[in-house]
LUMLO-567378 format. One record per residue (C-alpha): residue in one letter; x, y, z. Coordinates in steps of 0.001 Angstrom, whole numbers. Layout:
BEGIN
+---+---------+---------+---------+
: r :      xx :      yy :      zz :
+---+---------+---------+---------+
: A :       X :       Y :       Z :
...
+---+---------+---------+---------+
***
This chain:
BEGIN
+---+---------+---------+---------+
: r :      xx :      yy :      zz :
+---+---------+---------+---------+
: M :   54046 :   -4959 :   83864 :
: E :   53246 :   -6390 :   80412 :
: Q :   52152 :   -2930 :   79198 :
: A :   55458 :   -1467 :   80372 :
: K :   57365 :   -4102 :   78365 :
: D :   55257 :   -3347 :   75270 :
: A :   55809 :     398 :   75645 :
: K :   59572 :    -109 :   76073 :
: A :   59766 :   -2400 :   73030 :
: E :   57842 :     106 :   70917 :
: A :   60044 :    2991 :   72068 :
: E :   63189 :    1016 :   71187 :
: S :   61948 :     170 :   67695 :
: P :   62868 :    3040 :   65350 :
: T :   60375 :    2003 :   62660 :
: K :   57422 :    1696 :   65020 :
: A :   58217 :    4924 :   66843 :
: K :   58267 :    6957 :   63637 :
: A :   54950 :    5927 :   62046 :
: V :   52699 :    8973 :   61889 :
: W :   49527 :   10081 :   60082 :
: L :   49925 :   13222 :   57950 :
: E :   47718 :   14942 :   55400 :
: L :   48067 :   13351 :   51954 :
: S :   49339 :   15481 :   49101 :
: A :   49507 :   15072 :   45344 :
: N :   53177 :   14139 :   45844 :
: N :   52043 :   10967 :   47671 :
: I :   49905 :    9546 :   44855 :
: A :   52495 :    7223 :   43292 :
: S :   53306 :    5729 :   46708 :
: L :   49616 :    5532 :   47597 :
: V :   48870 :    3615 :   44397 :
: R :   51637 :    1115 :   45193 :
: V :   50100 :     491 :   48630 :
: A :   46604 :     256 :   47116 :
: E :   47782 :   -2298 :   44548 :
: K :   49259 :   -4459 :   47321 :
: M :   46269 :   -4179 :   49641 :
: H :   43433 :   -4167 :   47075 :
: P :   44663 :   -5997 :   43946 :
: D :   41082 :   -6860 :   42942 :
: L :   39771 :   -3310 :   43456 :
: P :   41977 :   -1081 :   41297 :
: E :   41416 :    2659 :   41116 :
: R :   43034 :    5191 :   38803 :
: D :   45532 :    7743 :   40077 :
: E :   43037 :   10456 :   39086 :
: V :   40500 :    9147 :   41605 :
: F :   42941 :    9594 :   44482 :
: A :   44179 :   12953 :   43163 :
: E :   40627 :   14260 :   42954 :
: R :   39753 :   13173 :   46506 :
: I :   42878 :   14890 :   47838 :
: K :   42009 :   18072 :   45929 :
: L :   38320 :   18104 :   46898 :
: F :   38633 :   17151 :   50571 :
: P :   42256 :   17214 :   51767 :
: E :   41421 :   17060 :   55475 :
: G :   39898 :   13600 :   54983 :
: C :   42896 :   12188 :   53105 :
: L :   45733 :   10919 :   55279 :
: A :   49114 :    9302 :   54642 :
: L :   50733 :    6934 :   57124 :
: V :   54472 :    7471 :   56841 :
: E :   57411 :    5985 :   58712 :
: G :   61174 :    6050 :   58781 :
: E :   63597 :    8853 :   58112 :
: D :   62457 :    9125 :   54491 :
: N :   58732 :    9213 :   55405 :
: E :   57945 :    6108 :   53363 :
: L :   54209 :    5745 :   52829 :
: C :   52942 :    2522 :   54428 :
: G :   49227 :    3300 :   54620 :
: Y :   46555 :    5796 :   53720 :
: A :   42973 :    6846 :   54345 :
: I :   40589 :    8472 :   51886 :
: S :   37336 :    9934 :   53209 :
: H :   34907 :   12696 :   52340 :
: P :   31297 :   13852 :   52712 :
: I :   28530 :   12336 :   50536 :
: R :   24747 :   12298 :   50348 :
: R :   23259 :    9656 :   52674 :
: R :   23579 :    6143 :   51192 :
: Q :   25058 :    7519 :   47943 :
: P :   28730 :    6535 :   47952 :
: P :   30640 :    6890 :   44703 :
: A :   31027 :    3867 :   42465 :
: L :   34406 :    2159 :   42584 :
: N :   37063 :    3940 :   40494 :
: S :   34836 :    6932 :   39754 :
: L :   35388 :   10664 :   40011 :
: L :   33191 :   12793 :   42271 :
: G :   33294 :   16063 :   40346 :
: E :   32586 :   17928 :   43576 :
: I :   31665 :   17498 :   47202 :
: V :   27935 :   18057 :   46979 :
: P :   26791 :   21034 :   49076 :
: A :   23912 :   18969 :   50487 :
: A :   26244 :   16239 :   51798 :
: D :   24744 :   14759 :   54943 :
: E :   26939 :   11725 :   55631 :
: Y :   30664 :   11161 :   56061 :
: Y :   32133 :    8369 :   53941 :
: I :   35324 :    6419 :   54602 :
: H :   36289 :    5358 :   51099 :
: D :   39384 :    3431 :   52124 :
: L :   41718 :    2757 :   55015 :
: A :   44717 :     618 :   54086 :
: I :   47813 :    -184 :   56133 :
: L :   50597 :   -2445 :   54890 :
: P :   51090 :   -5595 :   57007 :
: R :   54462 :   -4402 :   58321 :
: A :   52729 :   -1443 :   60009 :
: Q :   49679 :   -3309 :   61314 :
: G :   49110 :   -4220 :   64948 :
: R :   50389 :    -949 :   66403 :
: G :   47123 :     898 :   66977 :
: L :   47630 :    3014 :   63853 :
: A :   44212 :    2155 :   62405 :
: Q :   42583 :    3304 :   65667 :
: E :   44589 :    6528 :   65495 :
: C :   43411 :    7171 :   61947 :
: I :   39787 :    6304 :   62672 :
: D :   39800 :    8666 :   65657 :
: R :   41008 :   11468 :   63369 :
: L :   38348 :   10657 :   60782 :
: F :   35621 :   10547 :   63446 :
: A :   36677 :   14029 :   64589 :
: I :   35857 :   15240 :   61069 :
: A :   32782 :   13031 :   60739 :
: K :   31058 :   14477 :   63805 :
: R :   29864 :   17335 :   61568 :
: F :   27470 :   14807 :   59986 :
: P :   24738 :   12600 :   61486 :
: T :   26265 :    9366 :   60168 :
: T :   29474 :    7852 :   58836 :
: S :   29439 :    5051 :   56271 :
: L :   31788 :    2775 :   54359 :
: V :   31853 :    -281 :   52128 :
: S :   33396 :   -3183 :   54017 :
: V :   35398 :   -5563 :   51795 :
: Y :   37498 :   -8685 :   52371 :
: G :   35437 :   -9717 :   55405 :
: T :   36339 :   -6641 :   57473 :
: A :   32824 :   -6025 :   58859 :
: P :   33803 :   -7465 :   62293 :
: F :   36717 :   -4999 :   62473 :
: W :   34440 :   -2070 :   61662 :
: S :   31763 :   -3255 :   64108 :
: R :   34189 :   -2431 :   66938 :
: F :   33703 :    1224 :   65993 :
: G :   29904 :    1085 :   65947 :
: F :   29371 :     282 :   62256 :
: V :   26420 :   -1963 :   61405 :
: P :   24868 :   -3052 :   58085 :
: D :   22682 :    -300 :   56644 :
: E :   19708 :    -276 :   54279 :
: V :   20654 :    -890 :   50659 :
: D :   18471 :      90 :   47703 :
: E :   18829 :   -1196 :   44135 :
: G :   21247 :    1551 :   43056 :
: L :   23518 :    1007 :   46043 :
: E :   23366 :   -2771 :   45549 :
: K :   24683 :   -2288 :   42013 :
: K :   27627 :    -230 :   43316 :
: L :   28369 :   -2823 :   45999 :
: R :   28716 :   -5591 :   43402 :
: E :   31714 :   -3699 :   41958 :
: Y :   33470 :   -4195 :   45303 :
: G :   33098 :   -7991 :   45344 :
: D :   30736 :  -10633 :   46661 :
: D :   31376 :   -9906 :   50338 :
: A :   30970 :   -6117 :   50089 :
: T :   28708 :   -4766 :   52820 :
: Y :   27486 :   -1208 :   53260 :
: L :   27982 :    -207 :   56895 :
: A :   27014 :    2934 :   58784 :
: R :   27175 :    4343 :   62290 :
: R :   25415 :    7211 :   64008 :
: N :   27974 :    9831 :   64948 :
: E :   26222 :   10905 :   68111 :
: E :   26781 :    7466 :   69658 :
: P :   29277 :    7448 :   72508 :
: Q :   32815 :    6943 :   71269 :
: R :   35137 :    4360 :   72800 :
: L :   37200 :    5999 :   75489 :
: T :   40871 :    5230 :   75950 :
: T :   43429 :    6227 :   78498 :
: M :   47167 :    6369 :   78129 :
: D :   47818 :    3576 :   80607 :
: A :   44751 :    1351 :   80726 :
: G :   43711 :     893 :   77102 :
: P :   39995 :     857 :   76248 :
: V :   37646 :    1648 :   79131 :
+---+---------+---------+---------+
***
């Protein structure tokens, strides 16, 4: 009964009903930067960093848009890397290395007004569909988000001196997390939620 009420409320809300993940484009960069500045004020990155990621690996770069004007209210940036070799904060990649053997979620940010609707789960599911080409997926957890990521199988990973140096750029609580992609994924159904 409660689920039916929630579904009805969501269907009646025009903003909630229209939020959708689309592929990012260069046209989204200004809006993306505004969201990034709100969500990560202490971790600034240049427009060129986002533009390069979109150019190099467009399928891993998503925009969360809502409303009739498709206003950007979230984004995800992800791409392949060499195992345990994520890029430094605010740095260009140059290329996706041919020997990439790990999928890296560089950022997933959703404005507060769009949170709590299952949109992060939707995005992560899409990213995991791409990531299954690689043995592992990794990310740098910031702002105490490790418990959130642990729900998707991410655990702290080994960190060498070079990676430790990169992590310091992300703040004191930055943690390098990884998950094996062959682990069973959480299953969901339309009516019962997680099973």
